[in-house]
C-alpha positions as CSV (number, residue, x, y, z in Angstrom):
1,M,-9.3,23.4,-68.7
2,I,-8.0,25.8,-71.3
3,P,-9.7,29.2,-71.7
4,L,-11.7,28.8,-74.9
5,A,-15.0,29.9,-76.4
6,K,-17.7,27.2,-75.9
7,D,-18.0,26.3,-79.6
8,T,-14.2,26.1,-79.9
9,R,-14.0,23.9,-76.9
10,E,-16.6,21.5,-78.3
11,A,-14.6,21.2,-81.5
12,I,-11.1,20.7,-80.1
13,G,-11.7,19.5,-76.6
14,A,-11.6,21.1,-73.2
15,F,-7.8,20.5,-73.1
16,A,-7.2,21.1,-76.8
17,E,-6.5,17.4,-77.1
18,N,-7.6,17.5,-80.8
19,V,-5.1,20.2,-81.8
20,E,-2.1,18.9,-83.8
21,N,-0.1,22.1,-84.3
22,R,2.6,22.9,-81.7
23,G,2.5,26.6,-82.6
24,L,-1.2,26.8,-81.6
25,L,-0.6,24.8,-78.4
26,F,2.2,27.0,-77.2
27,E,0.9,30.4,-78.3
28,K,-2.9,30.2,-78.2
29,M,-4.0,27.3,-76.1
30,V,-2.0,27.3,-73.0
31,L,-3.0,25.4,-70.0
32,S,-3.4,27.8,-67.1
33,K,-2.3,27.1,-63.5
34,S,-5.4,28.7,-62.0
35,W,-8.1,29.2,-64.6
36,G,-10.6,26.4,-65.1
37,H,-9.4,24.3,-62.1
38,E,-10.9,23.8,-58.7
39,D,-7.4,24.1,-57.1
40,R,-4.2,25.7,-58.4
41,F,-2.8,23.2,-61.0
42,N,1.0,23.4,-60.4
43,D,1.8,20.9,-63.2
44,A,0.4,23.2,-65.9
45,N,3.9,24.4,-67.0
46,R,5.3,20.9,-67.4
47,F,2.1,19.6,-69.0
48,N,2.2,22.5,-71.6
49,V,5.6,21.4,-72.7
50,L,5.1,17.6,-72.5
51,R,2.0,17.6,-74.7
52,A,3.9,19.2,-77.6
53,V,7.2,17.2,-77.6
54,S,8.0,14.0,-79.3
55,N,8.2,11.8,-76.1
56,G,5.5,13.8,-74.3
57,P,2.7,11.2,-74.6
58,D,4.7,8.5,-72.9
59,L,5.7,10.8,-70.1
60,L,2.2,12.0,-69.6
61,Q,0.9,8.5,-69.4
62,D,3.5,7.8,-66.7
63,D,2.1,10.8,-64.9
64,R,-1.4,9.5,-65.3
65,Q,-0.5,6.1,-64.0
66,E,1.4,7.5,-61.0
67,A,-1.5,9.8,-60.1
68,E,-4.0,6.8,-60.4
69,R,-1.7,4.8,-58.1
70,K,-1.9,7.5,-55.4
71,V,-5.7,7.6,-55.8
72,R,-5.9,3.9,-55.2
73,S,-3.6,3.9,-52.2
74,D,-5.1,3.6,-48.7
75,R,-2.4,5.8,-47.3
76,T,-3.3,8.8,-49.4
77,R,-5.3,11.6,-47.9
78,E,-8.7,12.4,-49.4
79,D,-7.7,15.9,-50.6
80,V,-4.6,14.4,-52.2
81,K,-6.7,11.7,-53.9
82,R,-9.0,14.4,-55.3
83,Q,-6.0,16.4,-56.7
84,N,-4.4,13.3,-58.2
85,A,-7.7,12.1,-59.7
86,Y,-7.9,15.5,-61.5
87,K,-4.2,15.3,-62.5
88,A,-4.8,11.8,-64.0
89,K,-7.7,13.2,-66.0
90,V,-5.7,16.1,-67.4
91,A,-2.6,13.9,-68.2
92,G,-4.7,11.3,-70.0
93,A,-6.4,14.0,-72.1
94,L,-3.1,15.7,-73.1
95,A,-1.4,12.4,-73.8
96,S,-3.8,11.9,-76.7
97,V,-2.4,15.1,-78.5
98,K,-0.8,14.1,-81.8
99,V,1.8,16.7,-82.8
100,D,4.4,14.6,-84.6
101,S,3.7,14.4,-88.3
102,P,6.4,12.7,-90.5
103,E,4.6,14.1,-93.5
104,H,4.9,17.7,-92.2
105,V,8.6,17.2,-91.4
106,R,9.2,15.8,-94.9
107,R,7.4,18.6,-96.6
108,Q,9.2,21.2,-94.5
109,A,12.6,19.7,-95.3
110,E,11.7,19.6,-99.0
111,N,10.7,23.2,-98.9
112,A,13.9,24.2,-97.1
113,N,16.1,22.4,-99.5
114,Q,14.1,23.7,-102.5
115,L,14.5,27.3,-101.2
116,L,18.3,26.8,-101.0
117,R,18.5,25.4,-104.5
118,L,16.4,28.2,-105.9
119,L,18.5,30.8,-104.2
120,E,21.7,29.4,-105.6
121,K,20.1,29.1,-109.0
122,S,18.4,32.4,-109.2
123,Y,20.7,34.6,-107.2
124,D,23.9,32.9,-108.4
125,Q,26.8,35.0,-107.0
126,R,24.4,37.1,-104.8
127,S,23.7,34.4,-102.2
128,R,25.5,32.1,-99.8
129,T,23.8,28.9,-98.4
130,F,24.9,26.2,-96.0
131,V,23.5,23.5,-93.7
132,A,24.4,23.1,-90.1
133,A,23.5,20.4,-87.5
134,L,22.9,21.1,-83.8
135,G,25.8,20.0,-81.6
136,G,23.6,20.7,-78.5
137,R,20.0,21.2,-77.9
138,L,18.4,24.5,-79.1
139,L,15.9,26.1,-76.7
140,I,12.8,27.7,-78.2
141,N,10.0,30.0,-77.0
142,L,12.3,31.7,-74.5
143,A,12.8,35.2,-76.1
144,G,13.6,37.7,-73.4
145,G,14.2,40.8,-75.4
146,V,17.6,39.6,-76.6
147,M,18.0,39.8,-80.4
148,E,19.7,36.4,-80.8
149,N,16.9,34.7,-78.9
150,A,14.1,36.6,-80.6
151,G,11.3,34.5,-82.1
152,M,13.0,31.1,-81.5
153,A,9.7,29.5,-82.0
154,L,7.5,27.3,-84.1
155,D,6.3,27.7,-87.6
156,R,2.6,28.6,-87.6
157,C,1.7,26.3,-90.5
158,F,3.7,23.2,-89.8
159,G,4.2,23.6,-86.0
160,L,7.9,22.9,-86.5
161,P,10.9,24.9,-85.1
162,H,12.5,27.6,-87.2
163,I,15.2,30.2,-86.7
164,P,14.0,33.7,-87.8
165,G,16.2,35.8,-90.0
166,S,16.3,38.5,-87.2
167,A,18.0,35.9,-84.9
168,A,20.5,34.9,-87.6
169,K,21.4,38.5,-88.3
170,G,21.6,39.3,-84.5
171,V,24.2,36.6,-83.8
172,A,26.2,37.4,-87.0
173,R,26.3,41.1,-86.2
174,S,27.5,40.2,-82.7
175,A,30.2,38.0,-84.1
176,A,31.3,40.7,-86.5
177,L,31.6,43.3,-83.7
178,W,33.7,41.1,-81.6
179,E,36.0,40.1,-84.5
180,I,36.5,43.8,-85.3
181,R,37.1,44.6,-81.6
182,R,39.8,42.0,-81.4
183,T,41.5,43.1,-84.7
184,S,44.6,45.2,-83.9
185,D,45.8,46.3,-87.3
186,R,44.2,49.6,-88.2
187,D,43.8,49.0,-92.0
188,T,42.4,45.5,-91.4
189,K,40.0,46.8,-88.8
190,L,38.9,49.6,-91.2
191,A,38.2,47.1,-93.9
192,K,36.2,44.8,-91.6
193,L,34.3,47.8,-90.2
194,R,33.3,48.9,-93.7
195,L,32.1,45.3,-94.6
196,A,30.0,45.1,-91.5
197,L,28.5,48.5,-91.9
198,L,27.5,47.7,-95.5
199,A,26.2,44.2,-94.6
200,F,24.2,45.0,-91.5
201,G,23.4,48.7,-92.0
202,F,23.4,51.4,-89.3
203,I,21.7,54.4,-87.8
204,Q,23.5,57.4,-86.4
205,K,23.4,56.0,-82.9
206,D,25.4,52.9,-84.1
207,I,28.3,55.0,-85.3
208,G,28.1,57.7,-82.5
209,R,30.4,57.9,-79.5
210,T,28.5,55.2,-77.6
211,G,27.5,53.1,-80.6
212,D,28.2,49.4,-81.2
213,F,30.5,50.0,-84.1
214,T,32.4,52.7,-82.2
215,W,32.9,50.2,-79.4
216,A,34.1,47.6,-81.9
217,A,36.5,50.1,-83.4
218,G,38.0,50.7,-79.9
219,E,36.2,53.9,-79.3
220,D,37.9,55.6,-82.3
221,A,34.9,57.5,-83.8
222,S,37.0,58.8,-86.6
223,L,37.7,55.2,-87.8
224,V,34.0,54.4,-87.9
225,R,33.2,57.6,-89.8
226,E,35.9,56.8,-92.3
227,A,34.6,53.3,-92.7
228,A,31.0,54.6,-93.2
229,D,32.0,57.3,-95.7
230,P,30.2,58.5,-97.8
231,W,27.0,57.4,-96.0
232,A,28.1,58.5,-92.5
233,E,26.0,61.7,-92.6
234,K,22.8,59.9,-93.5
235,S,20.3,59.3,-90.7
236,A,20.2,55.6,-91.5
237,F,21.8,53.2,-94.0
238,Q,20.0,50.0,-95.0
239,G,22.1,46.9,-94.9
240,M,22.8,45.2,-98.2
241,V,22.5,41.6,-96.9
242,A,19.3,39.8,-96.0
243,F,19.4,37.0,-93.5
244,L,16.7,34.5,-94.3
245,P,14.9,32.2,-91.7
246,A,16.5,28.8,-91.2
247,Y,14.2,25.8,-91.5
248,P,14.8,22.1,-90.8
249,A,16.6,20.5,-93.7
250,E,16.5,16.8,-93.0
251,T,13.6,14.5,-92.1
252,D,15.4,11.9,-90.0
253,T,17.1,14.1,-87.4
254,L,14.4,16.6,-86.3
255,K,12.9,15.9,-82.9
256,L,11.5,18.1,-80.1
257,V,12.1,17.2,-76.5
258,A,11.4,18.5,-73.0
259,E,14.4,20.2,-71.4
260,V,14.5,20.6,-67.6
261,Q,16.1,23.2,-65.5
262,T,16.0,23.1,-61.7
263,P,16.6,26.5,-60.2
264,H,18.1,26.9,-56.7
265,P,15.6,28.3,-54.1
266,R,15.9,32.0,-53.4
267,A,17.4,33.2,-50.2
268,G,15.0,32.9,-47.4
269,Q,12.7,30.5,-49.2
270,S,12.1,26.9,-48.1
271,G,10.9,23.8,-49.8
272,D,12.0,21.7,-52.7
273,P,13.1,23.6,-55.9
274,R,10.4,23.4,-58.6
275,P,11.8,22.2,-62.0
276,L,11.1,24.3,-65.0
277,F,10.4,22.7,-68.4
278,F,11.3,24.1,-71.8
279,P,10.7,22.8,-75.3
280,A,14.0,22.2,-77.1
281,V,15.1,21.0,-80.5
282,E,17.2,17.8,-80.0
283,K,20.8,17.9,-81.1
284,N,21.8,16.6,-84.6
285,S,18.7,18.4,-86.0
286,T,19.7,20.1,-89.2
287,F,18.9,23.6,-90.4
288,G,19.4,25.3,-93.7
289,F,20.8,28.9,-93.5
290,A,21.0,31.5,-96.3
291,V,22.2,35.1,-96.7
292,V,21.2,37.1,-99.8
293,M,22.5,40.3,-101.3
294,H,19.2,42.1,-101.8
295,R,20.6,45.4,-103.2
296,T,23.8,46.7,-104.8
297,L,25.8,49.9,-104.8
298,D,28.2,51.4,-107.3
299,D,31.9,50.7,-106.5
300,V,30.9,48.1,-103.9
301,E,32.0,44.4,-104.4
302,P,29.0,42.3,-103.4
303,E,30.8,38.9,-103.1
304,E,33.2,40.3,-100.5
305,I,30.3,41.5,-98.4
306,L,28.4,38.2,-98.8
307,D,31.5,36.2,-97.8
308,A,32.0,38.3,-94.7
309,A,28.4,38.1,-93.6
310,S,28.2,34.4,-94.3
311,G,31.5,33.8,-92.4
312,W,30.3,35.8,-89.4
313,L,27.1,33.8,-89.3
314,R,29.0,30.5,-89.5
315,D,31.4,31.7,-86.7
316,A,28.5,32.8,-84.6
317,I,26.5,29.5,-84.7
318,T,29.5,27.2,-84.4
319,G,31.2,29.3,-81.7
320,D,28.8,31.1,-79.3
321,G,25.6,29.4,-80.6
322,M,22.2,31.0,-80.7
323,G,19.0,30.9,-78.7
324,A,18.7,30.9,-75.0
325,K,21.3,29.6,-72.4
326,T,24.2,29.3,-74.9
327,S,26.6,29.7,-72.0
328,S,25.3,26.5,-70.7
329,G,26.0,24.6,-73.9
330,F,22.8,25.1,-75.7
331,G,22.3,26.2,-79.3
332,W,25.7,25.6,-80.9
333,F,26.0,24.0,-84.4
334,V,28.4,21.9,-86.4
335,I,29.1,22.3,-90.1
336,D,30.3,19.1,-91.5
337,P,32.2,19.6,-94.8
338,K,31.3,16.1,-96.0
339,A,27.6,16.6,-95.3
340,E,27.8,20.0,-97.1
341,E,29.4,18.3,-100.1
342,K,26.7,15.6,-100.1
343,R,24.0,18.3,-99.9
344,R,25.5,20.1,-102.9
345,E,25.7,16.9,-104.9
346,E,22.0,16.2,-104.1
347,M,21.2,19.8,-105.1
348,E,23.0,19.3,-108.4
349,A,21.2,16.0,-109.0
350,A,17.8,17.6,-108.1
351,A,18.6,20.5,-110.5
352,K,19.4,18.0,-113.2
353,R,16.2,16.1,-112.7
354,E,14.2,19.4,-112.8
355,E,15.9,20.4,-116.0
356,E,15.2,16.9,-117.6
357,A,11.6,17.2,-116.4
358,R,11.3,20.7,-117.9
359,K,12.7,19.5,-121.3
360,E,10.4,16.5,-121.3
361,A,7.4,18.7,-120.5
362,E,8.4,21.1,-123.4
363,L,8.7,18.1,-125.7
364,E,5.3,16.8,-124.8
365,A,3.8,20.3,-125.2
366,D,5.4,20.5,-128.7
367,Q,4.1,17.1,-129.6
368,R,0.6,18.1,-128.4
369,R,0.6,21.3,-130.4
370,A,1.8,19.4,-133.5
371,E,-1.0,16.9,-133.1
372,E,-3.6,19.6,-132.6
373,K,-2.3,21.3,-135.7
374,R,-2.4,18.0,-137.7
375,L,-6.0,17.3,-136.6
376,A,-7.1,20.8,-137.4
377,A,-6.0,20.3,-141.0
378,L,-8.0,17.0,-141.4
379,P,-11.5,16.7,-142.8
380,E,-14.3,16.9,-140.3
381,H,-15.1,13.1,-140.3
382,E,-11.4,12.2,-139.7
383,R,-11.2,14.6,-136.7
384,R,-14.3,12.9,-135.4
385,A,-12.7,9.5,-135.9
386,A,-9.7,10.6,-133.8
387,E,-12.0,11.8,-131.0
388,L,-14.0,8.5,-131.0
389,L,-10.8,6.4,-130.7
390,K,-10.0,8.2,-127.5
391,S,-13.5,8.0,-126.0
392,E,-16.3,5.6,-127.1
393,L,-14.0,3.3,-129.2
394,A,-11.2,3.0,-126.6
395,N,-11.9,-0.7,-125.9
396,D,-13.5,-3.8,-127.6
397,N,-16.8,-3.4,-125.7
398,G,-17.1,0.2,-126.8
399,I,-16.4,-0.7,-130.4
400,A,-19.0,-3.5,-130.4
401,E,-21.7,-1.4,-128.8
402,F,-21.0,1.5,-131.2
403,A,-21.3,-0.9,-134.2
404,K,-24.6,-2.4,-132.9
405,N,-26.1,1.1,-132.6
406,L,-24.6,2.5,-135.8
407,P,-28.0,3.0,-137.6
408,E,-29.1,5.4,-134.8
409,K,-25.9,7.4,-134.8
410,D,-25.7,10.8,-136.5
411,P,-24.3,10.9,-140.0
412,L,-20.9,12.3,-139.0
413,D,-20.3,9.5,-136.5
414,Q,-21.4,6.9,-139.1
415,Q,-19.0,8.3,-141.6
416,A,-16.1,8.5,-139.1
417,F,-16.8,4.9,-137.8
418,C,-17.0,3.4,-141.3
419,Q,-13.8,5.2,-142.3
420,L,-12.1,3.6,-139.3
421,L,-13.2,0.1,-140.4
422,T,-10.9,0.6,-143.4
423,T,-8.0,1.7,-141.3
424,K,-7.6,1.5,-137.5
425,L,-10.5,-1.0,-137.1
426,K,-9.8,-3.0,-140.2
427,A,-8.9,-6.1,-138.2
428,K,-12.2,-5.9,-136.3
429,W,-14.2,-5.7,-139.6
430,K,-12.3,-8.7,-140.9
431,D,-13.2,-10.7,-137.7
432,W,-16.9,-9.8,-137.9
433,N,-17.0,-11.1,-141.5
434,K,-15.7,-14.6,-140.6
435,P,-18.1,-17.5,-140.7
436,K,-17.7,-18.3,-137.0
437,A,-18.7,-14.8,-136.0
438,K,-22.4,-15.8,-136.1
439,K,-23.8,-12.9,-134.0
440,W,-22.4,-10.5,-136.5
441,K,-24.0,-12.2,-139.5
442,D,-27.0,-10.0,-139.5
443,R,-25.1,-6.8,-138.6
444,V,-22.4,-6.6,-141.2
445,G,-24.9,-6.0,-144.0
446,P,-26.5,-2.9,-142.5
447,I,-23.0,-1.6,-141.6
448,R,-21.9,-2.1,-145.2
449,E,-25.0,-0.2,-146.5
450,I,-24.3,2.7,-144.2
451,A,-20.7,2.9,-145.3
452,K,-21.8,2.8,-149.0
453,S,-24.2,5.7,-148.3
454,H,-21.2,7.8,-147.2
455,G,-19.1,6.8,-150.3
456,I,-17.0,4.3,-148.4
457,E,-16.5,0.8,-149.8
458,L,-15.9,-1.8,-147.1
459,P,-14.0,-5.0,-148.1
């Protein structure tokens, strides 16, 4: 059982089986190992992950069936049967959780690509965007105080994975520091240091004797001070580049799976190692990245800073990767030039469609305003005639019913209708006067008299 208020439990289920958002399941509705169970429930960690991944329901059903098999076995002890009966109950409840929503994935991908399009359109030369696909699985929900792992989690609205801007900035800054560190030429190192300081910003500690940038410069504090001039004496300098969160950019590739790690037993411990389960984004999942110049300074070339920041981010995610356990092959990306070219073609096509839709909307608005202006200049009965054609006289049944009840209509409606019988409804009037239109024989006369009273001569 999950620790929940009574009314909440009644709404979403004792095991939160009616919740469809992964973010809520991982952050708010965690299955405890000890709370709410008769005995310690050692499968809680694994079940927490399985209920929220794409193939989780199938794996949980396998667990349920295996537990039920042990319950039915004559060779199983009674205490083990009781434990497995409870395990089968929990697994069956969690297997019913529905977290995969193609509609949510589609919406999120549309939003991500729309954001990239708007950035390139609105910020023009002040932004850099690109799309990268995972070459290995990306572990999430494993932040341990390390900036590049921070917040690798799930979006609260859609329950889908995203990469926070802080994580993107963290890996890009690390890549920049290492590149500067490996640069031997003093002038080149000075130029890169200046770009990094402007892009990421700094505090006095960063450029002090034990700071990151001093380490990157090879412990040459004078070089760092020279690169930071004239801002070196400030207590802090705000970076000029913003690293935006990266969201899934394609609908067909995104998938969350359960990743397993089996640690070795500690020294002096006995028994089988207990596997640990983590949620992971499957490889080939695609994310859209963006860096934006959010402020400018005199005598500072923004494009050079943007290119450097974007380049460091690309190098970071394709080289060292991001997220947890990158040294074990997790979290690295691939940037496919052909896929990027295709994305830009799609962006241009989408921008063209948006422009055509905007022009069409403007044309319709102009036509609507012109029609409103034309109607405003007409006599009152003609304006009323136009309104009737859109409402009560929109079809044959409406026209016939209106004509039958014409004597009871107010004078303005009578005048408008009779005027229409000489123009838009002339063919109707002609049909009503034909000899074979017997049911209209007694009606055309009163209609003609009403028209005459309004100064309208019907043929």
